[in-house]
C-alpha positions in Angstrom: 11.9 54.7 -9.3 11.4 56.8 -6.6 9.8 55.9 -3.1 5.2 55.4 -4.6 6.5 53.2 -6.8 9.6 51.7 -5.3 6.3 50.6 -2.5 4.0 48.9 -5.6 6.7 47.7 -6.7 7.3 45.7 -3.5 3.6 45.3 -2.5 2.9 43.4 -6.2 5.8 41.1 -5.7 4.6 40.6 -1.7 2.9 37.3 -2.1 5.7 35.3 -4.1 8.0 35.6 -0.3 8.6 34.0 2.1 7.4 34.0 4.9 10.7 35.2 7.2 10.9 37.3 3.1 7.3 38.7 4.3 8.6 39.6 7.3 11.0 41.3 6.7 8.9 43.1 4.3 7.0 44.8 6.6 9.4 45.8 9.0 11.6 47.9 6.2 7.6 48.8 5.1 6.6 50.0 9.0 10.4 51.8 8.9 9.9 53.7 6.3 6.1 54.3 6.9 7.7 55.6 10.3 9.6 58.2 8.9 7.7 59.7 6.8 5.2 60.1 9.6 7.7 62.3 10.3 8.7 64.1 8.2 7.2 63.3 5.3 3.4 62.7 5.8 1.7 65.0 2.5 4.0 62.0 1.2 2.2 59.1 3.3 -1.3 60.7 2.2 -0.3 60.7 -1.8 0.5 56.3 -1.6 -2.5 55.8 0.8 -4.0 58.0 -1.7 -2.4 55.7 -4.8 -2.6 52.7 -3.8 -6.4 52.7 -2.2 -6.5 52.3 1.0 -9.2 53.1 2.9 -9.5 55.5 5.4 -12.5 55.0 6.4 -10.8 51.4 7.8 -7.3 53.2 9.0 -8.5 55.6 11.1 -10.9 52.6 12.7 -7.8 50.4 13.5 -5.8 53.3 15.2 -8.8 54.2 17.0 -9.2 50.4 18.1 -5.9 49.6 19.0 -4.1 53.3 20.3 -1.1 50.9 22.0 0.0 49.6 18.5 2.5 51.2 16.4 0.8 53.1 13.4 3.1 52.5 11.0 3.3 48.5 11.8 -1.1 48.4 10.8 -0.3 51.0 7.6 2.6 48.3 6.5 -0.5 45.9 7.0 -3.2 47.5 5.6 -0.9 48.4 2.1 -0.5 44.9 2.6 -3.7 43.2 2.9 -4.3 46.5 -0.4 -2.4 44.8 -3.0 -3.2 41.6 -2.1 -7.2 42.6 -2.8 -5.9 43.8 -5.9 -3.9 40.4 -6.6 -7.1 38.5 -6.5 -9.6 40.7 -8.2 -6.1 40.3 -10.5 -5.9 37.1 -11.5 -10.1 36.2 -10.9 -9.9 38.2 -13.8 -7.6 36.3 -16.1 -8.3 35.8 -19.4 -7.8 31.7 -21.1 -4.9 32.1 -23.1 -6.3 29.6 -25.6 -8.8 32.3 -27.2 -6.7 32.6 -31.4 -6.4 36.6 -31.7 -8.7 37.2 -33.8 -10.9 36.4 -31.4 -9.6 39.0 -28.9 -10.1 42.3 -28.1 
């Protein structure tokens, strides 16, 4: 599994974790993002694009909080975006009581 797919999988599972596990995941994610910022910025950009993190929101937060580690801000945005996706997915779940012949 490549890094991008691993991050996406980790983010999808994030909502099911305990508070302590979430903190650990966030720290690991921040550490990895820091690594990408220094060593493979293009890969980081690809991940942000693939997960659909708002470029405008990222720029705004980086300017608003210049003393905060950029990796922490990016990790928070990745987590926030995945939680938004999870909520949207939940809101569109279909009722499993629909007979198979009536499903699309």
